[in-house]
DOTOR-818856 format. One line per field, with one value per residue (C-alpha): x negated, y, z negated; residue number from 1. Coordinates in nm, 2 decimals. Example, Ala and Ser with C-alpha at 12.3 -4.5 7.8 and 13.67 -1.06 7.14 Angstrom:
BEGIN
px <- -1.23|-1.37 $
py <- -0.45|-0.11 $
pz <- -0.78|-0.71 $
filo <- 1|2 $
// end
This chain:
BEGIN
px <- -1.62|-1.49|-1.19|-1.08|-0.74|-0.69|-0.44|-0.31|-0.06|0.07|-0.08|0.01|0.12|0.44|0.56|0.47|0.66|0.96|0.97|0.94|1.22|1.45|1.38|1.46|1.77|1.90|2.06|2.24|2.36|2.48|2.71|3.00|3.06|3.08|2.70|2.53|2.46|2.21|2.00|1.96|1.76|1.44|1.49|1.46|1.17|0.98|1.06|0.98|0.64|0.55|0.65|0.58|0.26|0.05|-0.13|-0.39|-0.60|-0.70|-0.37|-0.20|-0.02|0.24|0.46|0.64|0.96|1.18|1.42|1.22|0.89|0.79|0.51|0.34|0.07|-0.22|-0.16|0.17|-0.02|-0.13|-0.32|-0.32|-0.31|-0.24|0.02|-0.08|0.03|-0.22|0.01|-0.08|0.13|0.08|0.19|0.33|0.29|0.66|0.63|0.75|0.60|0.58|0.50|0.22|0.32|0.04|-0.22|-0.38|-0.58|-0.90|-0.78|-0.78|-1.13|-1.08|-0.76|-0.91|-1.21|-0.98|-0.84|-1.17|-1.27|-0.93|-0.83|-0.64|-0.79|-0.77|-0.59|-0.57|-0.22|-0.21 $
py <- -2.00|-2.26|-2.44|-2.17|-2.02|-1.69|-1.46|-1.18|-0.95|-0.61|-0.30|-0.19|0.15|0.03|-0.10|0.25|0.43|0.20|0.31|0.67|0.63|0.45|0.74|1.02|0.83|0.83|1.18|1.10|0.74|0.89|1.16|0.91|0.57|0.44|0.57|0.37|0.06|0.33|0.22|-0.15|-0.03|0.12|-0.16|-0.42|-0.27|-0.24|-0.62|-0.71|-0.53|-0.69|-1.03|-1.11|-1.25|-1.57|-1.79|-2.03|-2.33|-2.65|-2.82|-2.55|-2.23|-2.08|-1.82|-1.58|-1.37|-1.15|-1.44|-1.75|-1.94|-2.21|-2.47|-2.56|-2.86|-2.80|-3.14|-2.99|-2.67|-2.72|-2.40|-2.06|-1.72|-1.39|-1.22|-0.87|-0.66|-0.84|-1.03|-1.37|-1.68|-2.06|-2.29|-2.61|-2.94|-2.95|-2.65|-2.39|-2.05|-1.95|-1.57|-1.53|-1.22|-0.98|-1.16|-0.97|-1.08|-1.00|-1.22|-1.54|-1.65|-1.61|-1.77|-2.10|-2.10|-2.12|-2.44|-2.62|-2.88|-2.96|-2.62|-2.59|-2.43|-2.06|-1.92|-1.57|-1.44|-1.13 $
pz <- -1.35|-1.14|-1.30|-1.54|-1.56|-1.37|-1.44|-1.15|-1.28|-1.14|-1.28|-1.62|-1.50|-1.33|-1.65|-1.81|-1.52|-1.57|-1.96|-1.87|-1.61|-1.89|-2.14|-1.86|-1.76|-2.13|-2.10|-1.79|-1.88|-2.20|-2.04|-1.99|-2.06|-1.70|-1.65|-1.88|-1.62|-1.48|-1.75|-1.62|-1.33|-1.51|-1.76|-1.47|-1.32|-1.66|-1.73|-1.38|-1.38|-1.71|-1.64|-1.26|-1.14|-1.07|-1.31|-1.12|-1.31|-1.25|-1.28|-1.01|-1.00|-1.22|-1.01|-1.25|-1.16|-1.36|-1.39|-1.43|-1.33|-1.10|-1.12|-0.83|-0.87|-0.61|-0.46|-0.32|-0.15|0.19|0.20|0.07|0.31|0.37|0.57|0.78|0.50|0.28|0.04|-0.04|-0.02|-0.07|0.22|0.06|0.23|0.29|0.52|0.29|0.20|-0.14|-0.20|-0.49|-0.68|-0.76|-0.55|-0.25|0.04|-0.15|-0.46|-0.25|-0.32|-0.70|-0.66|-0.49|-0.76|-1.02|-0.87|-0.89|-0.68|-0.57|-0.41|-0.09|0.25|0.32|0.61|0.76|0.93|1.09 $
filo <- 1|2|3|4|5|6|7|8|9|10|11|12|13|14|15|16|17|18|19|20|21|22|23|24|25|26|27|28|29|30|31|32|33|34|35|36|37|38|39|40|41|42|43|44|45|46|47|48|49|50|51|52|53|54|55|56|57|58|59|60|61|62|63|64|65|66|67|68|69|70|71|72|73|74|75|76|77|78|79|80|81|82|83|84|85|86|87|88|89|90|91|92|93|94|95|96|97|98|99|100|101|102|103|104|105|106|107|108|109|110|111|112|113|114|115|116|117|118|119|120|121|122|123|124|125|126 $
// end
């Protein structure tokens, strides 16, 4: 399985909960025209849960968010690690830390395996 593309996404139940919140907000939001923006909150939660995540492959990482994505080649990653709460991040060679959505501390070995032979080292921060 080394060198293959690995995808990390949030659980689909979050998107389902966002849809349910959207349906539940319709009666309140349609009561008056100025309440319509209430629908934007559950819509944003649903879209975020559906889109956000991290893809890892032999070429590098793709970090996906609600409003865009960022490609990070493996040569730009100095190490992978997790903070005290178990959220994963990639420390870049320039010193910046990039959070990896939907990746936890227990997912780090799969992330390194997806990089093939050119993967970064792992570190623990606690």
